[in-house]
VOPAGU-2260 file (C-alpha; in pm, 1 decimal, decimal comma):
REM VOPAGU-2260
SITE   aa  ch    i         X         Y         Z
SITE  MET   A    0    1042,7    1830,8   -4680,2
SITE  ASN   A    1    1249,8    1653,5   -4939,8
SITE  ARG   A    2    1122,7    1352,6   -5130,3
SITE  PRO   A    3    1350,2    1077,1   -4975,1
SITE  ALA   A    4    1253,4    1183,3   -4623,4
SITE  LEU   A    5     882,4    1173,1   -4716,9
SITE  LEU   A    6     916,8     823,3   -4867,1
SITE  ALA   A    7    1105,1     700,2   -4559,0
SITE  THR   A    8     832,5     842,1   -4334,2
SITE  ILE   A    9     558,6     673,3   -4537,1
SITE  ALA   A   10     744,9     341,4   -4544,5
SITE  LEU   A   11     810,8     336,6   -4171,8
SITE  CYS   A   12     473,4     468,8   -4054,5
SITE  SER   A   13     224,9     310,1   -4295,6
SITE  THR   A   14      19,9     130,9   -4026,8
SITE  ALA   A   15     122,8      54,6   -3674,5
SITE  ALA   A   16     -90,0    -161,2   -3449,9
SITE  ALA   A   17     -25,2    -292,9   -3106,1
SITE  GLU   A   18      19,3    -669,3   -3088,6
SITE  PRO   A   19    -195,1    -848,4   -2832,8
SITE  SER   A   20       0,9    -972,8   -2536,6
SITE  THR   A   21     -68,3   -1266,0   -2311,2
SITE  GLU   A   22    -221,3   -1021,1   -2065,5
SITE  ASP   A   23    -496,9    -955,3   -2321,0
SITE  THR   A   24    -619,0   -1314,6   -2309,0
SITE  GLU   A   25    -763,7   -1536,5   -2042,4
SITE  VAL   A   26    -821,3   -1910,2   -2017,6
SITE  THR   A   27   -1182,7   -2001,2   -1951,5
SITE  HIS   A   28   -1372,0   -2326,8   -1961,5
SITE  TYR   A   29   -1725,4   -2440,6   -2023,9
SITE  ARG   A   30   -1694,1   -2756,6   -1818,5
SITE  ALA   A   31   -2014,0   -2688,4   -1622,0
SITE  TRP   A   32   -2219,2   -2696,3   -1942,0
SITE  THR   A   33   -2075,9   -3023,0   -2069,6
SITE  LEU   A   34   -2091,3   -3193,3   -1730,3
SITE  THR   A   35   -2454,4   -3088,1   -1686,4
SITE  ALA   A   36   -2550,7   -3225,9   -2027,8
SITE  ASP   A   37   -2367,3   -3552,4   -1962,4
SITE  ALA   A   38   -2509,3   -3582,9   -1609,1
SITE  LEU   A   39   -2864,6   -3545,5   -1741,5
SITE  SER   A   40   -2796,2   -3808,2   -2006,8
SITE  THR   A   41   -2646,9   -4043,6   -1750,2
SITE  ALA   A   42   -2943,5   -3990,1   -1517,3
SITE  ALA   A   43   -3184,1   -4072,2   -1801,3
SITE  VAL   A   44   -3002,0   -4397,4   -1879,4
SITE  ILE   A   45   -2991,0   -4497,7   -1512,0
SITE  GLY   A   46   -3359,1   -4408,3   -1479,9
SITE  GLY   A   47   -3434,4   -4629,0   -1778,5
SITE  ILE   A   48   -3243,7   -4918,8   -1627,4
SITE  LEU   A   49   -3428,1   -4876,7   -1298,2
SITE  ALA   A   50   -3761,2   -4867,9   -1484,0
SITE  ILE   A   51   -3715,0   -5227,2   -1602,3
SITE  ASP   A   52   -4008,3   -5416,0   -1455,9
SITE  GLY   A   53   -3934,3   -5775,8   -1365,2
SITE  GLY   A   54   -3685,2   -5824,2   -1646,7
SITE  ARG   A   55   -3921,6   -5674,2   -1906,5
SITE  THR   A   56   -3866,3   -5340,9   -2070,0
SITE  THR   A   57   -4145,2   -5088,4   -2055,8
SITE  THR   A   58   -4219,9   -4781,0   -2261,2
SITE  ALA   A   59   -4059,1   -4567,1   -1990,1
SITE  THR   A   60   -3745,7   -4781,9   -2006,7
SITE  ASN   A   61   -3717,9   -4742,0   -2382,2
SITE  VAL   A   62   -3784,4   -4367,4   -2375,3
SITE  LEU   A   63   -3539,3   -4294,4   -2092,9
SITE  ILE   A   64   -3255,1   -4507,8   -2229,5
SITE  SER   A   65   -3303,2   -4366,6   -2581,2
SITE  ALA   A   66   -3315,0   -4008,6   -2453,5
SITE  GLY   A   67   -3003,1   -4069,0   -2247,1
SITE  ALA   A   68   -2814,4   -4223,8   -2538,6
SITE  ILE   A   69   -2909,3   -3937,4   -2769,7
SITE  GLY   A   70   -2826,7   -3689,0   -2493,5
SITE  PHE   A   71   -2463,9   -3797,5   -2494,9
SITE  PHE   A   72   -2436,2   -3604,0   -2822,3
SITE  ALA   A   73   -2532,3   -3278,6   -2646,1
SITE  THR   A   74   -2169,8   -3213,7   -2548,9
SITE  PRO   A   75   -2042,1   -3221,5   -2908,9
SITE  ILE   A   76   -2321,0   -2975,3   -2993,8
SITE  ILE   A   77   -2196,9   -2750,9   -2710,4
SITE  HIS   A   78   -1845,1   -2767,2   -2857,9
SITE  VAL   A   79   -1977,6   -2656,4   -3198,8
SITE  ALA   A   80   -2181,0   -2376,0   -3040,3
SITE  ARG   A   81   -1863,6   -2247,3   -2871,0
SITE  GLY   A   82   -1681,7   -2246,0   -3206,5
SITE  HIS   A   83   -1477,9   -2564,7   -3162,3
SITE  ALA   A   84   -1589,2   -2799,3   -3439,0
SITE  GLU   A   85   -1264,4   -2999,0   -3419,2
SITE  ARG   A   86   -1329,2   -3069,0   -3052,1
SITE  ALA   A   87   -1680,6   -3183,3   -3136,8
SITE  LEU   A   88   -1539,4   -3434,7   -3384,8
SITE  ALA   A   89   -1280,6   -3553,9   -3133,9
SITE  SER   A   90   -1544,8   -3579,4   -2862,2
SITE  THR   A   91   -1798,6   -3758,8   -3078,3
SITE  PHE   A   92   -1589,0   -4003,9   -3274,7
SITE  LEU   A   93   -1270,8   -4061,3   -3080,2
SITE  LEU   A   94   -1385,5   -4037,6   -2721,6
SITE  ARG   A   95   -1750,7   -4129,0   -2724,9
SITE  GLY   A   96   -1746,3   -4374,0   -3013,3
SITE  GLY   A   97   -1412,4   -4532,5   -2932,9
SITE  LEU   A   98   -1454,2   -4566,7   -2556,9
SITE  THR   A   99   -1810,4   -4692,3   -2593,9
SITE  ALA   A  100   -1690,1   -4965,4   -2831,3
SITE  ILE   A  101   -1399,1   -5053,0   -2601,5
SITE  GLY   A  102   -1636,6   -5065,4   -2303,4
SITE  MET   A  103   -1875,3   -5289,5   -2494,7
SITE  MET   A  104   -1598,9   -5532,6   -2589,4
SITE  THR   A  105   -1464,6   -5529,3   -2233,7
SITE  GLY   A  106   -1811,3   -5612,6   -2100,2
SITE  GLU   A  107   -1838,7   -5908,0   -2337,4
SITE  VAL   A  108   -1496,3   -6040,7   -2237,2
SITE  ILE   A  109   -1573,4   -6008,4   -1866,6
SITE  ALA   A  110   -1909,7   -6185,9   -1910,5
SITE  GLY   A  111   -1739,2   -6485,7   -2067,1
SITE  ARG   A  112   -1907,6   -6749,3   -2275,0
SITE  CYS   A  113   -2258,9   -6865,4   -2206,4
SITE  ASP   A  114   -2502,7   -7103,7   -2367,6
SITE  GLU   A  115   -2796,5   -6867,1   -2420,3
SITE  LEU   A  116   -2850,7   -6640,2   -2718,4
SITE  PHE   A  117   -2744,9   -6279,2   -2643,4
SITE  CYS   A  118   -2652,1   -6358,8   -2282,5
SITE  GLU   A  119   -2347,0   -6129,9   -2306,6
SITE  LEU   A  120   -2567,9   -5840,5   -2416,7
SITE  ASP   A  121   -2632,6   -5712,0   -2063,5
SITE  ALA   A  122   -2261,2   -5702,3   -1986,3
SITE  ALA   A  123   -2186,2   -5542,9   -2323,6
SITE  LEU   A  124   -2443,1   -5268,5   -2262,2
SITE  LEU   A  125   -2306,8   -5207,4   -1913,5
SITE  GLY   A  126   -1955,0   -5181,1   -2059,6
SITE  ALA   A  127   -2078,4   -4940,7   -2328,5
SITE  PHE   A  128   -2240,6   -4726,0   -2059,0
SITE  GLY   A  129   -1913,8   -4726,4   -1862,3
SITE  GLY   A  130   -1726,7   -4620,0   -2176,6
SITE  MET   A  131   -1967,7   -4331,7   -2226,7
SITE  VAL   A  132   -1919,7   -4212,3   -1867,9
SITE  VAL   A  133   -1539,5   -4228,0   -1899,4
SITE  ALA   A  134   -1561,2   -4039,1   -2230,9
SITE  ALA   A  135   -1773,8   -3768,4   -2068,5
SITE  ALA   A  136   -1520,8   -3728,2   -1786,9
SITE  LEU   A  137   -1222,9   -3707,7   -2024,8
SITE  ASP   A  138   -1409,5   -3464,3   -2248,5
SITE  SER   A  139   -1484,8   -3229,1   -1960,3
SITE  VAL   A  140   -1127,0   -3236,4   -1832,4
SITE  PHE   A  141    -931,1   -3206,1   -2158,3
SITE  LEU   A  142   -1157,9   -3047,4   -2421,3
SITE  THR   A  143   -1340,5   -2763,0   -2247,5
SITE  SER   A  144   -1066,8   -2502,9   -2190,2
SITE  GLU   A  145   -1041,0   -2212,8   -2431,0
SITE  VAL   A  146    -837,8   -1895,7   -2468,2
SITE  ARG   A  147   -1051,7   -1585,0   -2505,2
SITE  SER   A  148    -948,4   -1225,1   -2542,8
SITE  ARG   A  149   -1042,4    -992,8   -2264,2
SITE  ALA   A  150   -1291,6    -731,5   -2361,0
SITE  PRO   A  151   -1286,1    -442,3   -2419,1
SITE  THR   A  152    -950,0    -384,6   -2583,5
SITE  TRP   A  153    -813,5     -91,4   -2778,9
SITE  THR   A  154    -543,5     -51,4   -3040,0
SITE  PRO   A  155    -379,7     277,1   -3145,6
SITE  GLN   A  156    -323,5     320,9   -3520,2
SITE  VAL   A  157    -105,6     560,1   -3719,3
SITE  THR   A  158    -121,6     595,9   -4098,7
SITE  ALA   A  159      93,5     831,1   -4305,4
SITE  SER   A  160      12,5     945,6   -4657,0
SITE  ARG   A  161     119,0    1219,2   -4898,7
SITE  SER   A  162    -136,0    1460,7   -4768,8
SITE  GLY   A  163     -56,3    1404,8   -4401,1
SITE  ALA   A  164     -86,0    1157,1   -4121,4
SITE  ARG   A  165    -385,7    1001,4   -3949,5
SITE  ILE   A  166    -396,4     894,0   -3589,6
SITE  GLY   A  167    -679,2     669,7   -3474,4
SITE  LEU   A  168    -799,0     430,5   -3216,9
SITE  ALA   A  169    -963,3      91,4   -3274,6
SITE  LEU   A  170   -1184,4     -51,1   -3002,1
SITE  THR   A  171   -1293,2    -411,3   -2958,3
SITE  PHE   A  172   -1580,8    -476,6   -2724,6
């Protein structure tokens, strides 16, 4: 074999790999996980509200409402565990923080002015709770889909060198 033909063969056949097609991927979602975490958090908050005894908070009220409020951060943790840190930030700060604040302000506006100290607080807390529920719903609808590759996949490979050619197969599973 002459030298130009050998160089052309090496240049053209250095490494060939099949490109993944759209048939190699599938769209999945983890909506059930996020909705379960948010439903448990919501149930804890509602349980805490129902545990109020005659207008006075009890230890059970404080524990349930605190656990429910902290539980609303379970969904961002699920996003991070699935490898979507940017979705966790969007879920935590934009959706949950922003809609909770908007709900709180809306509750205060709806309650109107009153003469007692902190009389708008109940309406503000109810609005914040509503904002958290809306954020959980939007999170589950828009932030839980992901594109995953189907397993197992294989890729043929060809490598040419001076001493010969190599043919191989790469598997992903």
